[in-house]
C-alpha positions as CSV (number, residue, x, y, z in Angstrom):
1,X,72.1,94.7,117.6
2,X,74.3,93.6,114.7
3,X,77.2,91.8,114.4
4,X,80.4,93.6,114.0
5,X,83.9,92.4,112.4
6,X,86.9,94.6,112.4
7,X,90.2,94.2,109.8
8,X,93.6,95.3,110.4
9,X,95.6,95.3,107.6
10,X,98.9,96.8,107.1
11,X,98.5,98.9,103.2
12,X,95.1,99.6,101.3
13,X,94.1,96.6,99.2
14,X,95.8,93.9,101.9
15,X,91.8,93.5,103.3
16,X,90.9,93.4,99.5
17,X,92.8,90.5,98.4
18,X,93.3,88.8,101.3
19,X,89.1,88.6,102.7
20,X,86.8,90.9,100.6
21,X,84.6,87.6,99.7
22,X,84.1,87.1,103.6
23,X,83.5,90.6,104.3
24,X,81.1,90.5,101.4
25,X,79.3,87.7,103.0
26,X,78.8,88.6,106.2
27,X,78.0,92.6,105.5
28,X,75.0,90.7,103.1
29,X,74.0,89.1,106.4
30,X,73.8,92.3,108.3
31,X,77.0,92.4,109.8
32,X,78.9,96.0,110.2
33,X,82.5,96.1,108.8
34,X,85.4,98.4,109.8
35,X,88.8,98.5,108.5
36,X,92.2,100.0,110.1
37,X,94.5,100.4,107.6
38,X,98.1,101.7,108.6
39,X,99.2,103.3,106.2
40,X,98.0,104.5,102.4
41,X,100.1,102.8,100.5
42,X,103.0,105.2,99.5
43,X,105.5,102.7,98.4
44,X,103.4,101.0,95.9
45,X,103.3,100.3,92.3
46,X,101.9,103.5,90.3
47,X,99.4,101.0,88.0
48,X,100.5,99.0,85.1
49,X,100.5,101.5,82.8
50,X,100.9,104.4,85.7
51,X,97.8,106.0,86.3
52,X,99.3,108.5,88.8
53,X,102.7,109.9,90.1
54,X,104.4,108.3,93.0
55,X,103.8,112.2,94.7
56,X,100.1,111.1,94.6
57,X,100.2,108.0,95.3
58,X,98.8,108.3,98.7
59,X,95.8,109.9,98.1
60,X,94.9,107.7,95.1
61,X,95.4,104.6,97.0
62,X,93.1,105.9,99.8
63,X,90.2,106.7,96.9
64,X,90.6,103.3,95.4
65,X,90.3,101.6,99.3
66,X,87.3,103.8,99.7
67,X,85.9,102.4,96.2
68,X,86.2,99.3,96.7
69,X,85.3,99.5,100.8
70,X,81.5,100.4,99.5
71,X,81.8,97.4,97.0
72,X,82.5,94.9,100.0
73,X,80.0,96.6,102.6
74,X,82.7,98.5,105.0
75,X,81.3,101.3,106.7
76,X,84.5,103.0,108.3
77,X,87.7,103.1,107.8
78,X,90.4,104.3,110.3
79,X,93.8,105.0,108.7
80,X,97.0,105.4,111.3
81,X,99.0,107.8,109.0
82,X,101.9,105.9,109.1
83,X,104.4,105.9,106.3
84,X,104.0,102.8,103.6
85,X,107.5,100.5,104.1
86,X,108.3,101.8,107.9
87,X,105.5,99.2,110.0
88,X,108.5,97.6,111.4
89,X,110.0,100.6,112.6
90,X,107.6,102.4,114.5
91,X,107.6,100.9,118.0
92,X,105.3,98.1,118.5
93,X,104.0,99.3,121.7
94,X,103.1,102.9,120.2
95,X,101.0,100.9,117.4
96,X,99.2,98.4,119.7
97,X,98.1,101.2,121.8
98,X,96.6,103.3,118.6
99,X,95.3,99.8,117.5
100,X,94.2,98.6,121.2
101,X,92.3,102.1,121.3
102,X,90.3,101.7,118.0
103,X,89.5,98.4,118.7
104,X,88.1,99.2,122.2
105,X,86.1,102.3,120.6
106,X,84.9,99.9,117.6
107,X,83.8,96.8,119.8
108,X,84.4,94.4,117.4
109,X,82.4,90.3,117.7
110,X,85.3,89.4,115.2
111,X,88.7,90.8,114.1
112,X,91.2,89.8,111.0
113,X,94.7,90.5,110.6
114,X,97.5,89.1,108.9
115,X,99.1,85.7,110.1
116,X,102.0,86.2,111.8
117,X,104.6,85.6,108.7
118,X,102.2,87.9,107.3
119,X,102.0,85.6,104.4
120,X,104.3,87.1,101.8
121,X,106.9,88.0,104.8
122,X,106.4,91.4,104.0
123,X,107.8,93.7,107.3
124,X,104.6,95.7,107.4
125,X,102.4,92.9,107.4
126,X,104.1,91.3,110.4
127,X,104.5,94.1,112.1
128,X,101.0,94.7,111.7
129,X,100.1,91.1,112.7
130,X,101.8,90.9,115.8
131,X,100.9,94.5,117.1
132,X,96.8,93.4,116.1
133,X,97.3,90.6,117.8
134,X,98.6,91.8,121.4
135,X,95.5,94.6,120.6
136,X,93.5,91.8,120.5
137,X,94.4,90.0,123.4
138,X,94.1,93.2,125.6
139,X,90.6,94.1,124.4
140,X,89.3,90.4,125.1
141,X,90.7,90.8,128.6
142,X,88.2,93.4,129.1
143,X,85.5,92.5,126.5
144,X,82.0,91.5,127.8
145,X,80.9,90.0,124.9
146,X,82.2,86.7,122.5
147,X,85.2,88.1,120.8
148,X,87.6,86.3,118.1
149,X,90.7,86.7,116.6
150,X,91.4,85.6,113.4
151,X,94.7,85.3,111.3
152,X,94.4,85.4,107.2
153,X,96.3,82.0,105.7
154,X,97.7,80.7,102.5
155,X,97.0,77.0,102.5
156,X,100.6,74.9,101.9
157,X,98.6,72.4,99.7
158,X,97.6,75.9,97.5
159,X,101.3,77.1,97.4
160,X,102.4,73.8,96.3
161,X,100.1,74.0,93.2
162,X,101.3,77.5,92.5
163,X,104.7,76.6,92.3
164,X,104.0,73.3,90.5
165,X,102.8,75.7,88.0
166,X,105.5,78.0,88.0
167,X,104.1,81.1,90.0
168,X,106.8,82.0,92.9
169,X,107.1,85.1,94.7
170,X,110.6,85.6,95.8
171,X,109.8,89.0,97.8
172,X,110.6,89.2,101.3
173,X,111.8,85.5,101.4
174,X,109.2,84.2,99.6
175,X,105.7,83.4,100.7
176,X,104.8,81.8,104.2
177,X,102.0,79.1,103.9
178,X,100.3,77.1,106.7
179,X,99.6,73.8,106.9
180,X,96.1,72.4,106.1
181,X,95.4,70.9,108.7
182,X,96.3,74.2,111.3
183,X,93.5,76.1,109.1
184,X,90.5,75.9,111.0
185,X,87.9,77.9,108.9
186,X,87.7,77.9,105.0
187,X,84.9,80.3,103.9
188,X,83.1,79.3,100.0
189,X,83.3,82.8,98.7
190,X,81.7,81.5,95.5
191,X,78.4,83.8,95.9
192,X,80.2,86.7,96.3
193,X,82.9,86.2,94.3
194,X,82.2,88.5,91.3
195,X,82.2,91.1,94.4
196,X,85.5,90.4,95.1
197,X,86.9,90.4,92.3
198,X,85.1,94.2,91.1
199,X,86.7,95.0,94.3
200,X,89.6,94.2,93.7
201,X,90.1,96.3,90.2
202,X,89.2,99.1,92.3
203,X,92.2,98.7,92.9
204,X,94.0,99.9,89.6
205,X,97.7,100.9,90.9
206,X,98.1,97.4,91.6
207,X,97.2,96.2,88.7
208,X,99.6,93.7,88.4
209,X,98.6,91.8,91.7
210,X,95.2,91.3,90.6
211,X,95.6,90.2,87.3
212,X,98.7,87.8,89.0
213,X,96.0,86.8,91.8
214,X,93.1,86.1,89.4
215,X,95.7,84.1,87.0
216,X,96.8,82.0,90.0
217,X,93.2,81.0,90.8
218,X,92.4,79.5,87.7
219,X,95.1,76.9,89.5
220,X,93.0,75.9,92.6
221,X,89.9,76.9,94.0
222,X,90.3,80.9,94.6
223,X,86.9,81.3,95.7
224,X,87.5,80.4,99.5
225,X,89.3,82.4,101.7
226,X,90.9,81.0,104.4
227,X,91.4,81.6,108.0
228,X,93.2,80.2,111.3
229,X,91.2,80.9,114.6
230,X,94.0,82.8,117.0
231,X,91.9,83.4,120.2
232,X,88.8,83.9,121.5
233,X,87.3,84.3,125.1
234,X,84.3,82.0,126.9
235,X,81.7,84.4,127.4
């Protein structure tokens, strides 16, 4: 039986930008990968230049996500059907229950979601991290195998290099880095970095974001992804 990975994020492209290199490495090794996307990114950008309209954005971003997922090896996507920008208004118990039921059904060995501050401090990111983390703890109590939860993080040293070079992210109060010494897992994705770029470019509506990310990656070791182990059982 193959190992199972489950990613839990707020928007289409969250998993692509944050951890698609790691996903590609694992699926190439025979892991199966699934994704929970809480929204379809209705409040996102339309592309630069625009490639769709606001009315059609959700459908377009859903297709972009499916294309990126195919590239990295994600075989199943669960949409929670919440509206982009409103996750922080959804009662946590409602969000947690929906996620828990999907985790229980999927039976993953490893779950990945955002850091508790959502990296970018986006309210949707914070809400999905909290709900996914609590849902995982509920799942861990019943799991009959070794299961682990990781949070995606940005190292403090990386953010300092970005800012020194003039890159700043001031939305939602700015980026929330993690001290390097608290990061448990640094994944070398050099062997699949081109795959990650291809997946990122599938999100044509979010071209401004991935162009910025590629520029930033030239300043640091951009072909690494970083995670913090949050919980695991002892089985």
